[in-house]
C-alpha positions as YAML, in Angstrom:
chain: A
units: angstrom
residues:
- id: 1
  name: UNK
  ca: [57.07, 109.82, 85.94]
- id: 2
  name: UNK
  ca: [58.04, 110.21, 82.60]
- id: 3
  name: UNK
  ca: [54.96, 109.22, 81.15]
- id: 4
  name: UNK
  ca: [53.30, 112.49, 82.15]
- id: 5
  name: UNK
  ca: [56.39, 114.90, 80.38]
- id: 6
  name: UNK
  ca: [55.95, 112.75, 77.21]
- id: 7
  name: UNK
  ca: [54.97, 115.00, 73.92]
- id: 8
  name: UNK
  ca: [52.37, 112.87, 73.37]
- id: 9
  name: UNK
  ca: [50.11, 110.75, 75.66]
- id: 10
  name: UNK
  ca: [51.64, 107.45, 75.43]
- id: 11
  name: UNK
  ca: [48.72, 105.65, 74.04]
- id: 12
  name: UNK
  ca: [49.09, 108.15, 71.13]
- id: 13
  name: UNK
  ca: [52.49, 106.01, 70.36]
- id: 14
  name: UNK
  ca: [50.75, 103.05, 70.58]
- id: 15
  name: UNK
  ca: [48.12, 103.73, 68.00]
- id: 16
  name: UNK
  ca: [50.84, 105.13, 65.65]
- id: 17
  name: UNK
  ca: [53.19, 101.95, 65.66]
- id: 18
  name: UNK
  ca: [49.66, 100.13, 65.82]
- id: 19
  name: UNK
  ca: [48.76, 101.78, 62.08]
- id: 20
  name: UNK
  ca: [52.37, 100.76, 60.68]
- id: 21
  name: UNK
  ca: [51.95, 97.03, 61.99]
- id: 22
  name: UNK
  ca: [48.39, 97.31, 60.03]
- id: 23
  name: UNK
  ca: [49.52, 98.28, 57.11]
- id: 24
  name: UNK
  ca: [52.62, 95.93, 56.87]
- id: 25
  name: UNK
  ca: [50.34, 92.95, 57.28]
- id: 26
  name: UNK
  ca: [47.98, 94.45, 54.78]
- id: 27
  name: UNK
  ca: [50.74, 94.44, 52.26]
- id: 28
  name: UNK
  ca: [52.08, 90.90, 52.90]
- id: 29
  name: UNK
  ca: [48.69, 89.85, 53.17]
- id: 30
  name: UNK
  ca: [47.83, 90.97, 49.68]
- id: 31
  name: UNK
  ca: [50.91, 89.08, 48.39]
- id: 32
  name: UNK
  ca: [49.78, 85.77, 50.11]
- id: 33
  name: UNK
  ca: [46.63, 85.75, 49.29]
- id: 34
  name: UNK
  ca: [47.44, 86.23, 45.82]
- id: 35
  name: UNK
  ca: [49.98, 83.44, 45.13]
- id: 36
  name: UNK
  ca: [47.47, 81.05, 43.62]
- id: 37
  name: UNK
  ca: [46.65, 83.57, 41.11]
- id: 38
  name: UNK
  ca: [49.94, 84.15, 40.10]
- id: 39
  name: UNK
  ca: [51.48, 80.69, 40.07]
- id: 40
  name: UNK
  ca: [49.07, 79.88, 37.62]
- id: 41
  name: UNK
  ca: [49.65, 83.18, 35.69]
- id: 42
  name: UNK
  ca: [52.87, 81.93, 35.01]
- id: 43
  name: UNK
  ca: [52.16, 78.59, 34.46]
- id: 44
  name: UNK
  ca: [54.24, 76.92, 37.20]
- id: 45
  name: UNK
  ca: [54.27, 73.48, 39.14]
- id: 46
  name: UNK
  ca: [55.03, 72.95, 42.92]
- id: 47
  name: UNK
  ca: [59.01, 72.34, 41.97]
- id: 48
  name: UNK
  ca: [59.32, 75.64, 40.36]
- id: 49
  name: UNK
  ca: [57.13, 77.40, 42.87]
- id: 50
  name: UNK
  ca: [59.13, 76.09, 45.85]
- id: 51
  name: UNK
  ca: [62.28, 77.81, 44.15]
- id: 52
  name: UNK
  ca: [60.76, 81.15, 43.29]
- id: 53
  name: UNK
  ca: [59.43, 81.23, 47.31]
- id: 54
  name: UNK
  ca: [63.50, 81.17, 48.22]
- id: 55
  name: UNK
  ca: [63.10, 84.70, 46.58]
- id: 56
  name: UNK
  ca: [61.13, 86.56, 49.17]
- id: 57
  name: UNK
  ca: [62.35, 85.32, 52.82]
- id: 58
  name: UNK
  ca: [66.39, 85.44, 50.69]
- id: 59
  name: UNK
  ca: [65.89, 89.15, 50.01]
- id: 60
  name: UNK
  ca: [64.42, 89.51, 53.69]
- id: 61
  name: UNK
  ca: [67.60, 86.97, 55.11]
- id: 62
  name: UNK
  ca: [70.08, 89.52, 52.88]
- id: 63
  name: UNK
  ca: [68.81, 92.48, 54.53]
- id: 64
  name: UNK
  ca: [68.72, 91.81, 57.79]
- id: 65
  name: UNK
  ca: [72.68, 92.68, 58.87]
- id: 66
  name: UNK
  ca: [71.89, 95.92, 56.95]
- id: 67
  name: UNK
  ca: [68.20, 96.84, 58.44]
- id: 68
  name: UNK
  ca: [69.62, 96.11, 62.20]
- id: 69
  name: UNK
  ca: [72.31, 98.70, 61.03]
- id: 70
  name: UNK
  ca: [70.63, 101.09, 59.33]
- id: 71
  name: UNK
  ca: [67.94, 101.15, 62.31]
- id: 72
  name: UNK
  ca: [70.72, 101.78, 64.88]
- id: 73
  name: UNK
  ca: [72.42, 104.40, 62.64]
- id: 74
  name: UNK
  ca: [69.24, 106.54, 61.50]
- id: 75
  name: UNK
  ca: [66.70, 105.84, 64.08]
- id: 76
  name: UNK
  ca: [63.74, 103.56, 63.42]
- id: 77
  name: UNK
  ca: [61.30, 106.29, 62.93]
- id: 78
  name: UNK
  ca: [63.42, 107.22, 59.69]
- id: 79
  name: UNK
  ca: [63.57, 103.76, 58.62]
- id: 80
  name: UNK
  ca: [60.05, 102.86, 59.20]
- id: 81
  name: UNK
  ca: [59.25, 106.14, 56.83]
- id: 82
  name: UNK
  ca: [61.72, 104.93, 53.98]
- id: 83
  name: UNK
  ca: [61.00, 100.96, 54.00]
- id: 84
  name: UNK
  ca: [57.10, 102.04, 53.61]
- id: 85
  name: UNK
  ca: [58.10, 104.76, 50.77]
- id: 86
  name: UNK
  ca: [59.30, 101.75, 48.38]
- id: 87
  name: UNK
  ca: [57.48, 98.64, 50.36]
- id: 88
  name: UNK
  ca: [53.77, 99.08, 48.60]
- id: 89
  name: UNK
  ca: [55.39, 100.22, 44.77]
- id: 90
  name: UNK
  ca: [57.06, 96.91, 44.72]
- id: 91
  name: UNK
  ca: [53.68, 95.32, 45.61]
- id: 92
  name: UNK
  ca: [52.68, 96.43, 42.50]
- id: 93
  name: UNK
  ca: [55.49, 95.68, 40.35]
- id: 94
  name: UNK
  ca: [54.62, 92.05, 41.35]
- id: 95
  name: UNK
  ca: [51.55, 91.46, 39.68]
- id: 96
  name: UNK
  ca: [53.22, 93.09, 36.34]
- id: 97
  name: UNK
  ca: [55.86, 90.49, 36.11]
- id: 98
  name: UNK
  ca: [56.39, 88.24, 33.13]
- id: 99
  name: UNK
  ca: [58.46, 85.59, 34.02]
- id: 100
  name: UNK
  ca: [59.58, 83.26, 36.99]
- id: 101
  name: UNK
  ca: [63.00, 85.38, 36.63]
- id: 102
  name: UNK
  ca: [60.98, 88.62, 37.14]
- id: 103
  name: UNK
  ca: [59.15, 87.14, 39.67]
- id: 104
  name: UNK
  ca: [62.06, 85.72, 41.37]
- id: 105
  name: UNK
  ca: [63.83, 89.67, 41.46]
- id: 106
  name: UNK
  ca: [61.09, 91.50, 42.04]
- id: 107
  name: UNK
  ca: [60.50, 89.36, 45.34]
- id: 108
  name: UNK
  ca: [63.98, 89.58, 46.39]
- id: 109
  name: UNK
  ca: [63.30, 93.54, 46.68]
- id: 110
  name: UNK
  ca: [59.97, 92.82, 47.98]
- id: 111
  name: UNK
  ca: [61.70, 91.03, 51.21]
- id: 112
  name: UNK
  ca: [64.66, 93.59, 51.49]
- id: 113
  name: UNK
  ca: [61.73, 96.29, 52.19]
- id: 114
  name: UNK
  ca: [59.74, 94.33, 54.13]
- id: 115
  name: UNK
  ca: [62.71, 93.50, 56.42]
- id: 116
  name: UNK
  ca: [63.75, 97.31, 56.87]
- id: 117
  name: UNK
  ca: [60.02, 97.90, 57.48]
- id: 118
  name: UNK
  ca: [59.74, 95.36, 60.05]
- id: 119
  name: UNK
  ca: [62.82, 96.04, 61.72]
- id: 120
  name: UNK
  ca: [62.19, 99.17, 62.26]
- id: 121
  name: UNK
  ca: [58.36, 98.97, 63.20]
- id: 122
  name: UNK
  ca: [59.31, 96.52, 66.02]
- id: 123
  name: UNK
  ca: [62.21, 98.71, 67.38]
- id: 124
  name: UNK
  ca: [59.79, 101.47, 67.51]
- id: 125
  name: UNK
  ca: [57.35, 98.36, 69.87]
- id: 126
  name: UNK
  ca: [59.91, 98.19, 72.16]
- id: 127
  name: UNK
  ca: [60.12, 102.24, 72.38]
- id: 128
  name: UNK
  ca: [56.29, 102.15, 73.47]
- id: 129
  name: UNK
  ca: [56.85, 98.90, 75.38]
- id: 130
  name: UNK
  ca: [59.45, 100.45, 77.72]
- id: 131
  name: UNK
  ca: [57.05, 103.50, 78.38]
- id: 132
  name: UNK
  ca: [54.18, 101.27, 79.50]
- id: 133
  name: UNK
  ca: [56.05, 99.19, 81.64]
- id: 134
  name: UNK
  ca: [54.48, 95.87, 80.42]
- id: 135
  name: UNK
  ca: [54.06, 93.35, 78.21]
- id: 136
  name: UNK
  ca: [52.32, 95.00, 74.92]
- id: 137
  name: UNK
  ca: [54.73, 93.43, 72.02]
- id: 138
  name: UNK
  ca: [52.05, 90.91, 71.08]
- id: 139
  name: UNK
  ca: [49.25, 93.65, 70.69]
- id: 140
  name: UNK
  ca: [50.98, 95.04, 68.17]
- id: 141
  name: UNK
  ca: [51.72, 91.69, 66.13]
- id: 142
  name: UNK
  ca: [47.78, 90.91, 66.65]
- id: 143
  name: UNK
  ca: [47.15, 94.15, 64.94]
- id: 144
  name: UNK
  ca: [49.62, 92.93, 61.98]
- id: 145
  name: UNK
  ca: [47.26, 89.57, 62.05]
- id: 146
  name: UNK
  ca: [44.11, 91.28, 62.02]
- id: 147
  name: UNK
  ca: [45.36, 92.90, 58.46]
- id: 148
  name: UNK
  ca: [45.95, 89.50, 57.37]
- id: 149
  name: UNK
  ca: [42.88, 88.36, 58.42]
- id: 150
  name: UNK
  ca: [41.02, 91.05, 56.91]
- id: 151
  name: UNK
  ca: [43.29, 91.21, 53.84]
- id: 152
  name: UNK
  ca: [42.22, 87.20, 53.52]
- id: 153
  name: UNK
  ca: [38.60, 88.09, 53.29]
- id: 154
  name: UNK
  ca: [38.83, 91.04, 51.10]
- id: 155
  name: UNK
  ca: [41.43, 89.19, 48.28]
- id: 156
  name: UNK
  ca: [38.44, 86.18, 48.69]
- id: 157
  name: UNK
  ca: [35.74, 88.73, 47.72]
- id: 158
  name: UNK
  ca: [38.02, 90.52, 44.95]
- id: 159
  name: UNK
  ca: [39.01, 86.72, 43.28]
- id: 160
  name: UNK
  ca: [35.38, 85.83, 43.71]
- id: 161
  name: UNK
  ca: [34.22, 89.01, 41.59]
- id: 162
  name: UNK
  ca: [37.04, 88.55, 39.15]
- id: 163
  name: UNK
  ca: [39.23, 92.05, 40.25]
- id: 164
  name: UNK
  ca: [42.83, 91.92, 39.22]
- id: 165
  name: UNK
  ca: [45.60, 91.35, 41.27]
- id: 166
  name: UNK
  ca: [47.30, 94.89, 40.08]
- id: 167
  name: UNK
  ca: [44.21, 97.03, 40.93]
- id: 168
  name: UNK
  ca: [43.96, 95.43, 44.62]
- id: 169
  name: UNK
  ca: [47.96, 96.20, 45.02]
- id: 170
  name: UNK
  ca: [46.87, 99.73, 43.60]
- id: 171
  name: UNK
  ca: [44.47, 100.13, 46.15]
- id: 172
  name: UNK
  ca: [46.87, 98.93, 49.40]
- id: 173
  name: UNK
  ca: [49.26, 101.35, 47.77]
- id: 174
  name: UNK
  ca: [47.22, 104.49, 48.35]
- id: 175
  name: UNK
  ca: [46.16, 103.27, 51.46]
- id: 176
  name: UNK
  ca: [49.72, 102.54, 52.79]
- id: 177
  name: UNK
  ca: [50.93, 106.22, 51.48]
- id: 178
  name: UNK
  ca: [48.01, 107.91, 53.72]
- id: 179
  name: UNK
  ca: [49.70, 105.90, 56.90]
- id: 180
  name: UNK
  ca: [53.00, 107.11, 55.63]
- id: 181
  name: UNK
  ca: [52.16, 110.85, 55.76]
- id: 182
  name: UNK
  ca: [49.75, 111.37, 58.45]
- id: 183
  name: UNK
  ca: [50.59, 108.81, 61.15]
- id: 184
  name: UNK
  ca: [54.50, 108.64, 60.67]
- id: 185
  name: UNK
  ca: [54.92, 112.07, 62.66]
- id: 186
  name: UNK
  ca: [53.31, 110.52, 65.85]
- id: 187
  name: UNK
  ca: [56.16, 107.75, 65.91]
- id: 188
  name: UNK
  ca: [58.89, 108.19, 68.62]
- id: 189
  name: UNK
  ca: [61.72, 110.36, 67.06]
- id: 190
  name: UNK
  ca: [64.77, 108.93, 69.34]
- id: 191
  name: UNK
  ca: [64.98, 104.90, 70.10]
- id: 192
  name: UNK
  ca: [65.92, 103.90, 73.92]
- id: 193
  name: UNK
  ca: [68.86, 101.59, 74.67]
- id: 194
  name: UNK
  ca: [68.45, 100.59, 78.24]
- id: 195
  name: UNK
  ca: [72.08, 100.86, 80.35]
- id: 196
  name: UNK
  ca: [74.25, 98.31, 81.04]
- id: 197
  name: UNK
  ca: [74.51, 96.72, 84.76]
- id: 198
  name: UNK
  ca: [77.38, 98.26, 86.77]
- id: 199
  name: UNK
  ca: [78.85, 94.94, 86.92]
- id: 200
  name: UNK
  ca: [79.14, 94.69, 82.70]
- id: 201
  name: UNK
  ca: [79.50, 97.92, 82.02]
- id: 202
  name: UNK
  ca: [83.45, 97.76, 81.22]
- id: 203
  name: UNK
  ca: [82.22, 94.65, 78.67]
- id: 204
  name: UNK
  ca: [82.25, 95.68, 74.97]
- id: 205
  name: UNK
  ca: [78.92, 95.89, 73.46]
- id: 206
  name: UNK
  ca: [78.13, 92.81, 71.10]
- id: 207
  name: UNK
  ca: [77.10, 93.22, 67.66]
- id: 208
  name: UNK
  ca: [75.47, 91.62, 64.61]
- id: 209
  name: UNK
  ca: [78.19, 88.70, 64.38]
- id: 210
  name: UNK
  ca: [78.53, 88.15, 68.09]
- id: 211
  name: UNK
  ca: [75.15, 87.99, 69.63]
- id: 212
  name: UNK
  ca: [74.73, 86.55, 73.46]
- id: 213
  name: UNK
  ca: [73.48, 83.15, 74.47]
- id: 214
  name: UNK
  ca: [69.81, 84.64, 74.59]
- id: 215
  name: UNK
  ca: [70.03, 86.07, 71.09]
- id: 216
  name: UNK
  ca: [70.92, 82.87, 69.28]
- id: 217
  name: UNK
  ca: [67.96, 81.03, 71.65]
- id: 218
  name: UNK
  ca: [65.75, 83.33, 71.02]
- id: 219
  name: UNK
  ca: [66.60, 83.27, 67.43]
- id: 220
  name: UNK
  ca: [66.21, 79.58, 67.21]
- id: 221
  name: UNK
  ca: [63.33, 79.47, 68.81]
- id: 222
  name: UNK
  ca: [61.43, 81.96, 66.28]
- id: 223
  name: UNK
  ca: [63.01, 79.90, 63.48]
- id: 224
  name: UNK
  ca: [60.39, 76.72, 64.88]
- id: 225
  name: UNK
  ca: [57.67, 79.33, 64.90]
- id: 226
  name: UNK
  ca: [58.47, 81.10, 61.91]
- id: 227
  name: UNK
  ca: [58.78, 77.67, 59.80]
- id: 228
  name: UNK
  ca: [55.47, 76.60, 60.43]
- id: 229
  name: UNK
  ca: [53.80, 80.15, 60.05]
- id: 230
  name: UNK
  ca: [55.72, 80.57, 56.38]
- id: 231
  name: UNK
  ca: [54.19, 77.83, 55.26]
- id: 232
  name: UNK
  ca: [50.85, 78.76, 56.42]
- id: 233
  name: UNK
  ca: [51.76, 82.04, 54.32]
- id: 234
  name: UNK
  ca: [52.37, 80.46, 51.01]
- id: 235
  name: UNK
  ca: [51.13, 76.86, 50.96]
- id: 236
  name: UNK
  ca: [47.88, 76.62, 52.90]
- id: 237
  name: UNK
  ca: [45.62, 77.99, 50.06]
- id: 238
  name: UNK
  ca: [47.63, 75.38, 47.96]
- id: 239
  name: UNK
  ca: [46.88, 72.67, 50.72]
- id: 240
  name: UNK
  ca: [43.05, 73.40, 50.38]
- id: 241
  name: UNK
  ca: [42.87, 73.58, 47.13]
- id: 242
  name: UNK
  ca: [45.02, 70.22, 46.38]
- id: 243
  name: UNK
  ca: [44.89, 68.27, 48.87]
- id: 244
  name: UNK
  ca: [41.65, 69.17, 51.31]
- id: 245
  name: UNK
  ca: [40.01, 69.40, 47.37]
- id: 246
  name: UNK
  ca: [37.67, 72.43, 49.23]
- id: 247
  name: UNK
  ca: [35.20, 74.43, 46.62]
- id: 248
  name: UNK
  ca: [37.30, 77.47, 44.88]
- id: 249
  name: UNK
  ca: [35.48, 79.68, 47.03]
- id: 250
  name: UNK
  ca: [36.57, 78.08, 50.38]
- id: 251
  name: UNK
  ca: [40.27, 77.49, 49.46]
- id: 252
  name: UNK
  ca: [40.78, 80.70, 51.68]
- id: 253
  name: UNK
  ca: [39.10, 79.08, 54.54]
- id: 254
  name: UNK
  ca: [42.38, 77.58, 56.18]
- id: 255
  name: UNK
  ca: [44.57, 80.60, 55.38]
- id: 256
  name: UNK
  ca: [41.47, 82.81, 57.19]
- id: 257
  name: UNK
  ca: [40.98, 80.06, 60.19]
- id: 258
  name: UNK
  ca: [45.04, 80.84, 60.57]
- id: 259
  name: UNK
  ca: [44.93, 84.61, 60.52]
- id: 260
  name: UNK
  ca: [41.94, 84.53, 62.52]
- id: 261
  name: UNK
  ca: [43.83, 82.48, 65.72]
- id: 262
  name: UNK
  ca: [47.27, 83.88, 65.62]
- id: 263
  name: UNK
  ca: [45.48, 87.59, 65.63]
- id: 264
  name: UNK
  ca: [43.08, 86.90, 68.56]
- id: 265
  name: UNK
  ca: [45.72, 85.01, 70.10]
- id: 266
  name: UNK
  ca: [48.14, 87.99, 70.24]
- id: 267
  name: UNK
  ca: [45.79, 90.15, 71.78]
- id: 268
  name: UNK
  ca: [45.38, 87.74, 74.57]
- id: 269
  name: UNK
  ca: [49.20, 86.89, 74.68]
- id: 270
  name: UNK
  ca: [50.60, 89.69, 76.83]
- id: 271
  name: UNK
  ca: [48.01, 88.72, 79.35]
- id: 272
  name: UNK
  ca: [49.01, 85.42, 79.30]
- id: 273
  name: UNK
  ca: [53.26, 85.77, 79.16]
- id: 274
  name: UNK
  ca: [52.25, 88.28, 82.33]
- id: 275
  name: UNK
  ca: [50.35, 85.57, 84.41]
- id: 276
  name: UNK
  ca: [52.44, 82.56, 83.25]
- id: 277
  name: UNK
  ca: [55.44, 83.66, 82.05]
- id: 278
  name: UNK
  ca: [57.48, 83.80, 78.87]
- id: 279
  name: UNK
  ca: [58.69, 79.81, 79.08]
- id: 280
  name: UNK
  ca: [55.47, 78.34, 79.81]
- id: 281
  name: UNK
  ca: [53.57, 80.32, 76.94]
- id: 282
  name: UNK
  ca: [56.68, 79.39, 74.75]
- id: 283
  name: UNK
  ca: [56.58, 75.61, 75.67]
- id: 284
  name: UNK
  ca: [52.49, 75.10, 75.19]
- id: 285
  name: UNK
  ca: [52.70, 77.18, 72.12]
- id: 286
  name: UNK
  ca: [55.18, 74.81, 70.63]
- id: 287
  name: UNK
  ca: [52.84, 72.11, 71.19]
- id: 288
  name: UNK
  ca: [50.11, 73.36, 70.05]
- id: 289
  name: UNK
  ca: [51.39, 74.19, 66.43]
- id: 290
  name: UNK
  ca: [52.50, 70.50, 66.63]
- id: 291
  name: UNK
  ca: [48.97, 69.07, 67.26]
- id: 292
  name: UNK
  ca: [47.22, 71.28, 64.68]
- id: 293
  name: UNK
  ca: [49.65, 70.71, 61.82]
- id: 294
  name: UNK
  ca: [49.16, 66.75, 62.46]
- id: 295
  name: UNK
  ca: [45.70, 67.25, 62.50]
- id: 296
  name: UNK
  ca: [45.71, 68.91, 59.28]
- id: 297
  name: UNK
  ca: [47.70, 65.89, 58.04]
- id: 298
  name: UNK
  ca: [46.15, 62.97, 59.47]
- id: 299
  name: UNK
  ca: [42.64, 64.25, 58.98]
- id: 300
  name: UNK
  ca: [42.80, 66.69, 55.44]
- id: 301
  name: UNK
  ca: [38.74, 67.09, 55.39]
- id: 302
  name: UNK
  ca: [37.43, 70.81, 55.41]
- id: 303
  name: UNK
  ca: [36.28, 71.01, 58.79]
- id: 304
  name: UNK
  ca: [38.86, 69.06, 60.16]
- id: 305
  name: UNK
  ca: [42.08, 70.98, 58.54]
- id: 306
  name: UNK
  ca: [40.26, 74.28, 59.34]
- id: 307
  name: UNK
  ca: [40.61, 73.31, 62.73]
- id: 308
  name: UNK
  ca: [44.31, 72.03, 62.54]
- id: 309
  name: UNK
  ca: [44.79, 75.48, 60.83]
- id: 310
  name: UNK
  ca: [43.18, 77.27, 63.38]
- id: 311
  name: UNK
  ca: [45.01, 75.64, 66.38]
- id: 312
  name: UNK
  ca: [48.58, 76.01, 64.27]
- id: 313
  name: UNK
  ca: [47.59, 79.93, 64.25]
- id: 314
  name: UNK
  ca: [46.89, 79.94, 68.14]
- id: 315
  name: UNK
  ca: [50.51, 78.30, 68.64]
- id: 316
  name: UNK
  ca: [52.45, 80.50, 66.69]
- id: 317
  name: UNK
  ca: [50.69, 83.42, 68.01]
- id: 318
  name: UNK
  ca: [52.93, 84.60, 70.74]
- id: 319
  name: UNK
  ca: [56.43, 83.02, 70.18]
- id: 320
  name: UNK
  ca: [58.07, 85.99, 67.45]
- id: 321
  name: UNK
  ca: [56.31, 88.88, 69.17]
- id: 322
  name: UNK
  ca: [57.74, 87.39, 72.81]
- id: 323
  name: UNK
  ca: [61.27, 86.73, 71.10]
- id: 324
  name: UNK
  ca: [61.48, 90.26, 69.38]
- id: 325
  name: UNK
  ca: [60.38, 91.80, 73.00]
- id: 326
  name: UNK
  ca: [62.87, 89.85, 74.99]
- id: 327
  name: UNK
  ca: [65.41, 90.66, 72.25]
- id: 328
  name: UNK
  ca: [65.04, 94.54, 72.59]
- id: 329
  name: UNK
  ca: [65.54, 94.62, 75.62]
- id: 330
  name: UNK
  ca: [69.08, 93.24, 75.63]
- id: 331
  name: UNK
  ca: [71.63, 95.43, 77.71]
- id: 332
  name: UNK
  ca: [74.46, 93.72, 75.64]
- id: 333
  name: UNK
  ca: [72.99, 94.77, 71.86]
- id: 334
  name: UNK
  ca: [71.24, 97.79, 70.69]
- id: 335
  name: UNK
  ca: [67.63, 96.86, 70.03]
- id: 336
  name: UNK
  ca: [67.55, 97.00, 66.55]
- id: 337
  name: UNK
  ca: [70.83, 94.87, 66.25]
- id: 338
  name: UNK
  ca: [69.29, 92.30, 68.83]
- id: 339
  name: UNK
  ca: [65.17, 92.14, 66.81]
- id: 340
  name: UNK
  ca: [67.60, 91.67, 63.04]
- id: 341
  name: UNK
  ca: [70.06, 89.26, 64.77]
- id: 342
  name: UNK
  ca: [66.77, 87.02, 66.17]
- id: 343
  name: UNK
  ca: [64.94, 88.08, 62.88]
- id: 344
  name: UNK
  ca: [68.01, 86.58, 60.69]
- id: 345
  name: UNK
  ca: [68.09, 83.21, 62.31]
- id: 346
  name: UNK
  ca: [63.81, 83.12, 62.55]
- id: 347
  name: UNK
  ca: [63.76, 84.28, 58.71]
- id: 348
  name: UNK
  ca: [65.98, 81.04, 58.09]
- id: 349
  name: UNK
  ca: [62.75, 79.00, 58.82]
- id: 350
  name: UNK
  ca: [60.76, 81.75, 56.37]
- id: 351
  name: UNK
  ca: [63.95, 80.65, 53.77]
- id: 352
  name: UNK
  ca: [63.81, 76.96, 54.20]
- id: 353
  name: UNK
  ca: [60.04, 76.08, 55.12]
- id: 354
  name: UNK
  ca: [58.33, 77.21, 52.03]
- id: 355
  name: UNK
  ca: [61.02, 75.69, 49.18]
- id: 356
  name: UNK
  ca: [61.21, 72.48, 51.32]
- id: 357
  name: UNK
  ca: [57.60, 72.13, 51.15]
- id: 358
  name: UNK
  ca: [57.89, 72.70, 47.47]
- id: 359
  name: UNK
  ca: [60.63, 69.77, 46.99]
- id: 360
  name: UNK
  ca: [59.14, 67.48, 49.25]
- id: 361
  name: UNK
  ca: [55.58, 67.89, 47.83]
- id: 362
  name: UNK
  ca: [56.88, 67.31, 44.44]
- id: 363
  name: UNK
  ca: [58.84, 64.25, 45.43]
- id: 364
  name: UNK
  ca: [55.79, 62.95, 47.43]
- id: 365
  name: UNK
  ca: [53.20, 65.04, 48.56]
- id: 366
  name: UNK
  ca: [52.07, 67.62, 50.70]
- id: 367
  name: UNK
  ca: [50.73, 66.06, 53.29]
- id: 368
  name: UNK
  ca: [54.21, 64.62, 54.19]
- id: 369
  name: UNK
  ca: [55.59, 67.94, 53.79]
- id: 370
  name: UNK
  ca: [53.08, 69.47, 56.54]
- id: 371
  name: UNK
  ca: [54.10, 65.88, 58.66]
- id: 372
  name: UNK
  ca: [58.00, 67.51, 58.64]
- id: 373
  name: UNK
  ca: [57.27, 70.82, 59.43]
- id: 374
  name: UNK
  ca: [54.73, 70.08, 62.26]
- id: 375
  name: UNK
  ca: [57.85, 68.62, 63.95]
- id: 376
  name: UNK
  ca: [59.91, 71.49, 63.28]
- id: 377
  name: UNK
  ca: [57.45, 73.41, 65.06]
- id: 378
  name: UNK
  ca: [58.63, 71.09, 68.35]
- id: 379
  name: UNK
  ca: [61.71, 73.36, 68.19]
- id: 380
  name: UNK
  ca: [59.86, 75.84, 70.10]
- id: 381
  name: UNK
  ca: [58.80, 73.93, 73.11]
- id: 382
  name: UNK
  ca: [62.29, 72.13, 73.24]
- id: 383
  name: UNK
  ca: [64.04, 75.67, 73.85]
- id: 384
  name: UNK
  ca: [61.67, 77.33, 75.89]
- id: 385
  name: UNK
  ca: [63.01, 75.86, 79.37]
- id: 386
  name: UNK
  ca: [66.68, 76.53, 78.23]
- id: 387
  name: UNK
  ca: [69.01, 78.60, 80.61]
- id: 388
  name: UNK
  ca: [69.24, 81.85, 78.45]
- id: 389
  name: UNK
  ca: [65.41, 82.32, 78.79]
- id: 390
  name: UNK
  ca: [65.50, 81.15, 82.46]
- id: 391
  name: UNK
  ca: [67.71, 83.68, 83.47]
- id: 392
  name: UNK
  ca: [65.82, 86.51, 81.01]
- id: 393
  name: UNK
  ca: [62.22, 85.78, 81.34]
- id: 394
  name: UNK
  ca: [62.17, 87.49, 85.19]
- id: 395
  name: UNK
  ca: [62.05, 90.89, 85.39]
- id: 396
  name: UNK
  ca: [61.92, 91.88, 81.63]
- id: 397
  name: UNK
  ca: [58.80, 94.32, 81.81]
- id: 398
  name: UNK
  ca: [60.38, 96.16, 85.15]
- id: 399
  name: UNK
  ca: [59.31, 99.82, 84.66]
- id: 400
  name: UNK
  ca: [62.80, 101.01, 85.03]
- id: 401
  name: UNK
  ca: [63.85, 104.64, 86.23]
- id: 402
  name: UNK
  ca: [67.08, 104.34, 84.43]
- id: 403
  name: UNK
  ca: [65.56, 104.68, 81.06]
- id: 404
  name: UNK
  ca: [63.74, 107.94, 82.07]
- id: 405
  name: UNK
  ca: [65.82, 110.24, 80.81]
- id: 406
  name: UNK
  ca: [66.37, 108.31, 77.56]
- id: 407
  name: UNK
  ca: [62.41, 108.48, 77.17]
- id: 408
  name: UNK
  ca: [62.01, 112.21, 77.52]
- id: 409
  name: UNK
  ca: [64.10, 112.83, 74.88]
- id: 410
  name: UNK
  ca: [62.91, 109.98, 72.36]
- id: 411
  name: UNK
  ca: [59.74, 111.49, 72.52]
- id: 412
  name: UNK
  ca: [60.29, 114.98, 71.93]
...
C-alpha cells in the first residue's frame, strides 16, 4: 500500500509532528507557569487580571478564521514554520512589558501566533493519522501535555532559584528555533482532503461561516472541555495559593497534577476510543471533569484539591483531540477550516472561562467560580450522544484507498 511508497517512514512524520506539538506545549507552559510572577510584577488584583486574561484567547479567537484560510491556501507545513518563527519571540516580549496595556497587546499577538501554529500542526496530525489508518491524534496532544508537565516542573525549579522569566523564555526560544530549522523539513509538504461521497459530490463545500451540524456539535463539545482546561492553566496556581493556602514551593502542585493526568490520559486515549467508541469516551470524560473540579471546590486541602485536579486532567485529556480528529475528516470542509471552526467555538471557552473566574472571584470567591466551571464541563457529556456525533463516530478511522494518491503526493 501507500505506506511503502512514502518519501519517509510513517514514524518519521509522526515524530516530526510530535516535536512541533512538544515545542508548542513548552512555549505555552512557560507563560502559564509565570502568571503569578507577572501578576505580582504589575500589581494587578483578581478583577484586573481577569480582564488581562481576555487578551490571549481573544487573539486566538480573532485569528481562527484567518488561520484556517492561510493553512488551506499555503499548506500546514509552511504555516507551522511561520507560526514557530514568531511565537517564541512574542513570549520573550511578555517578560518585558511595563504596564497592563502593554501586556494586553502582547498577549493578543501571542494568542494569534499560537493559534496559527496550533491549526497548522493539528492539520498535519490529521494527515499523519490518515497514513496510520487509526486513531493517533490523542497521542500528539499527549506530547503537548508532556511538554506542559515538564515545563511546570522546570518553572517551579527556576522560580525557587529566583531565575527570571526573561531568562526562561529566552531558553525556550532557542529550543523552538532548533525544532524549526532541523525538524520542519520532515513534515508532510502537502495536506490531504478526503473525497466526498458520490451522493454529495454535487454539493458545494462548506466554509468557515457555514459549518455542518457535526462541526457545530464538535465545537460546543470542545467548548465545555476547553473552558475547564483554560482555568486550569490560568487559575490553578492562584487557586492553590489563595484557596488551598499551599506553601509557596507547592503552589504549582495542582497545575502539575492536572498536566500529568492530561498527558497520560492522552497516551491511552487512542486505545480507549478504538475500543469503546468516541461517544462513550466523551460522555465519561465530562463526568470526570465535573467530579474532579467539584472535589477541589468542596474539599480545598492540598491532597484533596490535587486529586481533584488529577481528575480534571484525566477528563479533558481526550476531548479536544477527538473533536479535532473528527473535524479533520469532514468531507464537506477542508481539514484546516473544519479544525479552525471547532477551535473557534471551543476557544470561546478559553475566552469566557478565565475572565469569568476573575469577575466571580472578585465578587465572591474562587471556589464559587470553579463550581460554575464544573457545571460547564458537563456540556461534554450532554453533547456526546447527539445525532451528528452518532453518525460520525463509526468508520472514522477506516484505511480508505481513496486518499492513497493524495498521501503519496503529500509525502514528496
